[in-house]
N, C-alpha and C positions, 0 to 999 in steps of 0.2 A: 785363651784356654778353651779346649773343647768340652762340651757338656756330654755326659754319658747317661743314657737312659737307665733309670732304676730297674733292677732285675725283675721286680714285681710287675711293672708296667709291661716290659718285654714279654714276660710269661703270659700276661693277659692277652696280648695281641696274638701270640702263637696259639693259645688255646682257642681263641675266637675263630681264627683262620681254620683250625683243624676241625672244629665242630660246626662249621657253617652257621655263623650268627644270624639270627633273624632281626630284620630292621623294623622299627616301629616309627610311624610318622608322628612328629611333634608339631602341633599347631602353634605357630608363633603369633599370628594375627589373622583376623577374618575380615576380608574386604566386602563391603555391601555390593549386591548385584541389583539389577533393575527390578527384580522381583521382590527383594526384601528391603529395599532402601526406603520404602514408603512413598506416598504421593507427595509431590511438591506442594508447598503452601499455596493457598489461593492468592491471586493478585490483590494488591491493596485496594480497598474501597475508596471512592473519592466523590466529591460533589462538584469539583471544578479542576481545571488543569493545575491550579495552585497546590492541590493536594498530592500531586505526583512528582517524582524526581525530575527536576528541571533539566531540560535538554535531552532527555532520553525517553520520556513517555508523556502521554496525555491522558485525559479522563474520557474514556469511551463509554457511551451510554446506549441502552436499548432503543431509545427514541429521543427526539428533541425535548419532549416534555418530562422526561424522567428526572427525578430529583438527584439520583446518584448513579454511579457506574463503577468501573474498575480501571485502574491504571494499566495502560497497554503501551508497549514499546512502539516508537515510531518505526515505519517501514524502512528497511535498509536497502531494498532494491528499487530500481527505476520504476516509475509509474507512467505507463504509456499505452494502456489498453482502452479502446473506445467502449465505455460502458457508463454513460452519464448518470450522475446522482445529484440530488439537491441536498446541500449541506444545511445544517441548522442556522448558518449565517446568511441564508438566502442566496448564496452563490451556487452556480451549477459547476460541478467538478467533472472533468473528462472521465475520471474513474474514481472508485472508492479509495484507492491507494493515495491519490493526491489529497483527498479529504482527510485521510488519516495523517499524512505528512504535514498538513496545515494545523493539526491538533483540534479539528472540529468534532464535537461530541458524537454526532449521529447523522443519518442521512435517510432520504426516501428515494426510491428508484426513479430514474428519469430526470429530465431537466426541471428546474424550478418552475412552478406555474406562474402565469402572468408575465407581462413585459415590464422590465425594470430599468431599461437604459435606452439611450438614443431618442428617437422621435423628434417632434417639433421643438421640445424644450432642451434637447441634446443633453439629457441626464448622463453624467459620466459614471463609469464603473470605478471601483477601488483600484489602486495601483497594482500593476502586474496581472490584471485581468483584462478580458476582451469582451466587447459588446458586439453581439451578432444576432441576427434573426434567421432561423432556418425554417423555411416554409414547406408547402406541399409540392406536388409534381408540376413542373413547368412554370413558365413566366406568369401565367394567370394567377398563381398563388403568391406573387411578390407584392409587397406593400410599397406604395409610392413614398411613404414616409417610414423609414426603417426604425422600428422599435424592436428591442431584443432583450436578451438575457445576458447577465455578466457571467463569463466562463473563466474557470481556472484551467489552464492547459499545461501539458508537459513542456519541459524546456526545449525538446525537439519533437516534432511530430513523427509518429511512427509510420512506417509504410502502410498504405491501405491494405486491408485484408480482402480476400476474395468475397464478393457479394456485399461489400460495405457500400453505404450511400455515397454518391458523388453529387456535386452541387454546381450550379451556374449562378453568377451574380445577377442581381436585379437592380437596375437594367443591365443587360449584357455589356461586358467590358472586356477589352483585350487582356488575355492572360488569366481571366477569371472563369474559365470553362472547365467543367469536369474536375473540380477540386475535391480532394478528400475532406472529410469533416473537420479535422484539426486545422488544415490549411485555410479552409473557408472561415472558420471561427477566428483564426489569427488575423486574417485580412480584414475582418469586421464588415459591417454593412448587412444587406439583406440578400438571402440566397433561396432559390428554389431547387428542388431535386432535378438533376440533369436527366434528360431523356435519351439523347444520342451521345454516347461516349465511345471512344475507340476501344 
């Protein structure tokens, strides 16, 4: 059975078409924009990694002695930029991204002070770290008994950047000439800055 429009409705349509009806906007919903959505809540406060969501964040602090910090997400991109920092755990990290990936609370710029591994007593570094000593220019800065620092390195060494330091082993050894910093650290032992490199 066909339905037939009621005459009153048809008349309204015809009248509207003849008198050019004006349309009005009807707001059904308002979506927030970046300007009016408000600021996101601050990251949660923490005293240790146990206070942060497990597996996704760690407790980052302004300094190693700070009693509290904020939960920060672990880095998601690779860490392979030569910019050494000393973590609160006494290990030297190749860059701050590796320190963050390890969930270490804070850092100070540069390698950790003092020599912490190797030497006559052959002090070992923790698992998955490397003991190496990087000295001054030329073989005269090499130590006959290599003591060094424990380094955390990226899974793969990045290609050396232009102007980066290159190293020779002490004493000189085949294949240990003009190594980039990461490769020298991974090989372990004592190194002085290379003078003549191709």
